[in-house]
C-alpha positions as CSV (number, residue, x, y, z in Angstrom):
1,X,-0.1,0.0,0.2
2,X,3.1,2.0,0.6
3,X,4.6,1.9,-2.9
4,X,1.2,2.2,-4.5
5,X,0.6,5.8,-2.5
6,X,3.8,6.9,-3.2
7,X,3.2,5.9,-7.5
8,X,-0.6,7.8,-6.7
9,X,1.6,11.1,-5.1
10,X,4.0,11.3,-8.1
11,X,1.4,11.2,-10.5
12,X,-1.0,14.1,-9.0
13,X,2.6,15.6,-8.7
14,X,3.1,15.1,-12.5
15,X,0.0,16.0,-13.6
16,X,-0.3,19.6,-11.4
17,X,3.1,20.1,-12.9
18,X,2.6,19.3,-16.9
19,X,-0.6,22.1,-15.8
20,X,1.8,24.9,-15.7
21,X,4.4,24.4,-18.3
22,X,4.8,27.3,-20.4
23,X,6.3,25.7,-23.3
24,X,7.0,22.4,-25.1
25,X,5.7,19.5,-23.0
26,X,9.1,17.9,-20.5
27,X,9.1,14.3,-20.3
28,X,10.2,12.3,-17.4
29,X,14.1,11.2,-16.9
30,X,14.6,7.2,-17.1
31,X,14.5,6.2,-13.5
32,X,16.6,3.4,-12.6
33,X,18.4,1.7,-9.7
34,X,22.3,1.2,-8.9
35,X,22.6,-2.0,-6.5
36,X,25.5,-0.6,-4.3
37,X,25.9,-4.2,-3.1
38,X,27.3,-5.0,-6.3
39,X,30.8,-4.5,-6.8
40,X,32.1,-1.4,-8.2
41,X,32.6,-2.1,-11.5
42,X,29.4,-4.3,-11.8
43,X,27.3,-1.1,-10.7
44,X,26.0,0.9,-14.0
45,X,26.8,-2.0,-16.5
46,X,23.5,-2.5,-17.9
47,X,23.1,1.0,-17.8
48,X,26.0,1.5,-19.5
49,X,25.1,-1.5,-22.4
50,X,21.9,0.4,-22.8
51,X,23.0,3.9,-23.7
52,X,26.2,3.1,-25.0
53,X,25.4,4.5,-28.5
54,X,24.3,8.0,-27.5
55,X,28.0,7.8,-24.5
56,X,29.7,7.2,-28.1
57,X,28.2,10.4,-29.9
58,X,28.3,12.6,-26.5
59,X,32.3,11.4,-26.5
60,X,33.0,12.0,-30.2
61,X,31.2,15.6,-29.8
62,X,33.3,16.2,-26.8
63,X,36.5,15.8,-28.3
64,X,35.7,17.8,-31.2
65,X,36.0,20.6,-28.4
66,X,39.0,19.6,-26.1
67,X,42.0,20.2,-27.7
68,X,44.5,17.1,-28.5
69,X,47.2,17.7,-25.5
70,X,44.6,17.7,-23.3
71,X,42.4,14.6,-24.3
72,X,46.7,13.2,-24.4
73,X,47.3,14.6,-20.1
74,X,43.3,12.9,-19.5
75,X,44.6,9.6,-21.5
76,X,47.9,9.3,-19.2
77,X,45.8,9.9,-16.3
78,X,43.7,7.5,-17.3
79,X,46.1,4.6,-17.8
80,X,46.2,4.9,-13.3
81,X,43.0,6.5,-12.8
82,X,42.7,4.1,-9.6
83,X,46.0,6.3,-8.7
84,X,44.4,9.7,-9.4
85,X,40.3,9.2,-8.3
86,X,39.9,7.1,-5.4
87,X,37.7,4.4,-4.8
88,X,35.2,3.1,-5.5
89,X,34.6,5.8,-8.3
90,X,37.7,4.5,-10.4
91,X,36.5,1.2,-10.7
92,X,33.5,2.7,-11.5
93,X,34.2,4.3,-14.5
94,X,36.6,1.4,-16.1
95,X,33.1,-0.8,-15.0
96,X,31.2,1.7,-17.7
97,X,34.2,1.5,-20.2
98,X,33.8,-2.1,-20.6
99,X,30.4,-2.6,-20.9
100,X,29.8,0.5,-23.1
101,X,33.0,-0.3,-25.3
102,X,34.1,3.5,-24.7
103,X,37.9,4.0,-24.0
104,X,38.5,4.8,-20.0
105,X,40.2,7.7,-21.3
106,X,36.6,9.4,-22.9
107,X,35.4,7.8,-19.4
108,X,37.1,10.0,-17.4
109,X,36.4,13.0,-19.9
110,X,33.1,12.9,-20.0
111,X,33.5,12.8,-15.8
112,X,35.5,15.8,-15.9
113,X,32.5,17.6,-18.2
114,X,32.4,20.2,-15.9
115,X,35.5,20.9,-15.3
116,X,36.6,20.7,-19.1
117,X,34.0,22.9,-19.8
118,X,34.0,26.1,-16.6
119,X,35.6,28.0,-18.8
120,X,33.1,29.3,-21.1
121,X,30.0,27.7,-20.0
122,X,26.9,29.6,-18.4
123,X,25.2,26.4,-17.0
124,X,22.4,26.6,-14.2
125,X,19.7,28.3,-12.1
126,X,19.2,27.2,-8.6
127,X,16.7,28.0,-6.4
128,X,15.9,26.8,-3.0
129,X,12.6,27.9,-1.0
130,X,11.6,27.5,2.7
131,X,7.5,27.6,2.5
132,X,5.4,29.0,5.4
133,X,5.5,25.9,7.2
134,X,9.2,25.6,6.9
135,X,9.5,23.1,4.0
136,X,12.6,23.5,2.0
137,X,12.0,23.3,-1.7
138,X,15.2,23.0,-4.3
139,X,15.1,23.3,-8.0
140,X,17.6,23.5,-10.4
141,X,17.4,23.6,-14.6
142,X,20.6,22.1,-16.1
143,X,21.5,24.3,-18.5
144,X,24.9,23.0,-20.7
145,X,26.5,23.2,-24.5
146,X,26.1,19.6,-25.8
147,X,22.4,19.8,-25.0
148,X,20.7,17.3,-27.7
149,X,23.4,14.2,-27.0
150,X,23.2,14.9,-22.9
151,X,19.7,15.0,-23.1
152,X,19.8,11.5,-24.7
153,X,21.5,10.6,-21.4
154,X,19.7,12.0,-18.8
155,X,19.0,9.8,-16.2
156,X,17.8,9.1,-12.2
157,X,19.5,7.0,-10.3
158,X,18.3,5.2,-6.9
159,X,21.1,3.9,-5.3
160,X,20.2,1.2,-3.3
161,X,22.3,-1.3,-0.7
162,X,20.0,-3.8,0.9
163,X,17.1,-2.9,-0.9
164,X,16.9,0.2,-0.1
165,X,17.5,3.8,-1.8
166,X,20.3,5.5,0.1
167,X,20.5,8.2,-1.8
168,X,19.1,9.6,-5.2
169,X,20.7,12.2,-7.9
170,X,20.1,12.8,-11.8
171,X,23.4,13.3,-13.9
172,X,24.5,12.3,-17.8
173,X,25.1,8.4,-18.0
174,X,28.8,8.0,-18.1
175,X,29.3,10.1,-15.7
176,X,29.5,7.8,-12.1
177,X,29.7,11.6,-10.1
178,X,25.7,13.6,-9.8
179,X,25.3,17.2,-10.5
180,X,21.8,17.1,-8.6
181,X,21.2,15.1,-5.5
182,X,19.4,14.1,-2.7
183,X,20.0,12.3,0.9
184,X,16.7,11.3,1.7
185,X,15.8,13.3,5.1
186,X,18.9,14.9,5.0
187,X,19.9,17.2,2.3
188,X,19.8,18.3,-1.4
189,X,22.5,19.6,-4.0
190,X,23.3,21.1,-7.1
191,X,26.4,22.7,-8.2
192,X,26.2,25.7,-11.0
193,X,29.4,27.1,-12.7
194,X,31.0,29.5,-11.5
195,X,34.0,31.2,-14.1
196,X,37.5,32.0,-12.4
197,X,40.1,30.2,-14.2
198,X,41.0,28.6,-16.7
199,X,40.2,24.7,-17.7
200,X,43.9,23.6,-18.8
201,X,45.4,25.0,-14.8
202,X,42.5,23.4,-13.8
203,X,42.6,19.8,-15.4
204,X,46.5,19.8,-14.4
205,X,46.7,21.0,-11.2
206,X,44.0,19.3,-9.3
207,X,44.5,15.7,-11.2
208,X,47.9,15.3,-12.0
209,X,49.3,17.1,-9.2
210,X,46.5,15.8,-6.9
211,X,45.5,19.2,-5.3
212,X,41.6,19.2,-5.8
213,X,38.8,16.8,-6.6
214,X,36.2,16.5,-9.2
215,X,32.9,18.4,-8.7
216,X,30.7,15.9,-9.8
217,X,32.5,13.4,-7.5
218,X,32.4,15.3,-4.4
219,X,28.6,15.9,-4.4
220,X,27.8,11.9,-4.7
221,X,30.7,11.9,-1.9
222,X,28.3,13.9,0.5
223,X,25.2,12.3,-0.3
224,X,26.6,8.7,0.6
225,X,27.1,9.9,4.1
226,X,25.2,10.1,6.4
227,X,26.2,13.7,7.4
228,X,24.7,16.4,9.2
229,X,23.1,19.2,6.9
230,X,26.1,21.6,8.5
231,X,28.2,18.5,8.6
232,X,27.5,18.3,4.8
233,X,27.6,22.4,3.8
234,X,31.0,21.6,5.8
235,X,32.3,19.1,3.4
236,X,31.1,21.3,0.0
237,X,32.4,24.1,1.7
238,X,36.1,23.4,2.6
239,X,37.0,19.9,-0.1
240,X,40.0,21.6,-1.8
241,X,38.4,21.4,-6.0
242,X,39.6,21.1,-9.7
243,X,37.6,24.2,-10.9
244,X,35.3,26.6,-9.0
245,X,31.4,26.3,-8.8
246,X,28.2,27.2,-6.8
247,X,27.1,24.6,-4.5
248,X,23.6,25.2,-3.3
249,X,22.0,22.8,-0.4
250,X,18.2,22.7,1.2
251,X,17.8,20.9,4.1
252,X,15.0,19.7,6.0
253,X,14.3,22.4,8.5
254,X,13.9,26.0,8.8
255,X,17.0,28.2,7.2
256,X,18.6,25.2,6.3
257,X,19.7,26.2,2.5
258,X,22.5,28.5,1.3
259,X,24.6,29.4,-1.9
260,X,28.2,28.4,-1.2
261,X,30.4,30.0,-3.3
262,X,33.5,28.1,-3.9
263,X,36.9,28.8,-5.0
264,X,39.2,25.6,-6.0
265,X,40.4,26.3,-1.8
266,X,37.2,26.9,-0.1
267,X,34.2,29.0,0.3
268,X,34.8,32.5,-0.1
269,X,30.8,32.9,0.8
270,X,28.0,31.1,2.3
271,X,24.5,32.7,1.7
272,X,21.8,31.3,4.1
273,X,18.1,31.7,4.0
274,X,16.7,33.8,6.6
275,X,13.2,33.7,6.5
276,X,12.1,35.9,9.1
277,X,14.4,38.4,7.9
278,X,12.3,38.3,4.7
279,X,15.2,36.4,2.7
280,X,12.7,33.6,2.2
281,X,15.0,32.0,-1.3
282,X,18.3,31.8,-2.9
283,X,18.4,32.1,-6.5
284,X,21.6,31.4,-8.1
285,X,22.5,31.7,-11.8
286,X,26.5,31.3,-12.6
287,X,26.9,34.6,-11.1
288,X,28.1,36.3,-7.6
289,X,25.2,36.9,-5.7
290,X,26.6,40.2,-4.5
291,X,27.5,41.6,-8.0
292,X,25.3,42.1,-11.1
293,X,24.6,39.7,-13.7
294,X,25.7,41.1,-17.3
295,X,22.5,42.3,-19.3
296,X,23.2,39.1,-22.1
297,X,22.5,36.7,-19.4
298,X,20.2,37.8,-16.8
299,X,18.4,34.7,-15.8
300,X,18.7,35.7,-12.2
301,X,15.9,39.0,-12.0
302,X,13.4,36.9,-14.0
303,X,13.4,34.1,-11.5
304,X,13.5,36.5,-8.6
305,X,10.4,38.4,-10.0
306,X,8.5,35.5,-10.7
307,X,9.6,33.8,-6.8
308,X,8.4,37.3,-5.4
309,X,5.1,36.9,-7.2
310,X,4.6,33.5,-6.4
311,X,4.9,34.5,-2.8
312,X,6.0,31.7,0.4
313,X,2.2,31.1,0.9
314,X,2.2,29.3,-2.4
315,X,5.6,28.0,-2.9
316,X,6.0,24.0,-3.5
317,X,7.2,22.0,-6.1
318,X,4.5,22.7,-9.1
319,X,5.1,26.4,-8.0
320,X,8.9,26.0,-8.5
321,X,8.9,24.3,-11.4
322,X,6.5,26.8,-12.8
323,X,9.3,29.7,-11.8
324,X,12.2,27.7,-13.4
325,X,9.6,27.3,-17.5
326,X,9.8,30.4,-17.7
327,X,12.0,32.4,-20.2
328,X,14.7,33.1,-20.1
329,X,14.9,30.7,-16.8
330,X,14.4,28.1,-19.2
331,X,16.3,28.2,-22.4
332,X,17.8,27.1,-25.3
333,X,20.9,25.4,-23.2
334,X,18.1,23.9,-20.7
335,X,18.5,20.5,-20.5
336,X,16.4,19.5,-17.7
337,X,14.6,20.4,-14.7
338,X,14.9,18.7,-11.3
339,X,12.6,19.5,-8.2
340,X,13.2,18.1,-4.8
341,X,12.5,18.4,-0.8
342,X,14.9,16.3,1.3
343,X,11.9,16.2,3.9
344,X,9.8,14.5,1.4
345,X,11.7,12.7,-0.6
346,X,9.1,11.3,-3.0
347,X,9.0,15.0,-4.1
348,X,12.4,13.8,-6.3
349,X,11.9,14.1,-10.5
350,X,13.4,15.1,-13.2
351,X,12.5,16.1,-16.5
352,X,13.9,16.3,-19.4
353,X,12.9,19.4,-21.4
354,X,12.7,20.8,-24.9
355,X,12.5,24.3,-25.1
């Protein structure tokens, strides 16, 4: 009965959301289970086999924009991937490579997607908001280059141990990390791009010299651990990274929402929800919140205007989806939209977008 009720709730939510879509009908992302009780190299086997052709097409496209000298470095790193990417993620990459028939160097390229493209991609809008009853809602648009290729690879994965979901994430097949994630009853996390350095420096300094981690893997690492909200924020704020970024984190109680502005070493700013002080939502795109976004890429102000028009009394998952559906918050680069709430884990839903 509990399972049936959960399905009814999801169907009701989907029906409500379809009534507020302003553009082409979104398509629910396919959802899979990854069994964490399996050996790491076996966990993604079936998914990798099914999406092998789409993954090969994406890697081919990615190779066309990455200089050959970078590919050569990544291939060298891939030959000893377990020395540069820690367990179990290195073994999972090897398993994806073997199952999909894609070179390990190319799988590593796919897993470094953010790090390799953070210099020239304006990617994403994330919103975290607190409803009148204290429920924290979290939503995001994933905007990216390679939009068509990434739409074909967008999936939701429930990571299970002992038959129970430990955490959930939206990712692109081939990546063992994730850019949108939820630890049920603990926290939700999204990643937005922050351009603060050259990608060649990002890659060489961090992977070859071992001075930083992969952002998508740090997110998965964080939802793997059963941290408190505060501990999760600390891990995301102060773990060394290859590339700067914004981490947006939502929790389960009043005030648990934060935008972490990151450089490669640590956080440079933590911006928290403060509903009592009038800050009941935070909008992050790809610019430091204390600066003004450029006129040719201002998604922040339209999102803020839509959130204020919605009102705290009316915010919920469908309303947040509606805000994320208005132009230019949703745009031609939008690959998928996620809405979620760690307090209500069954609200985690992802739609592939076709603006």
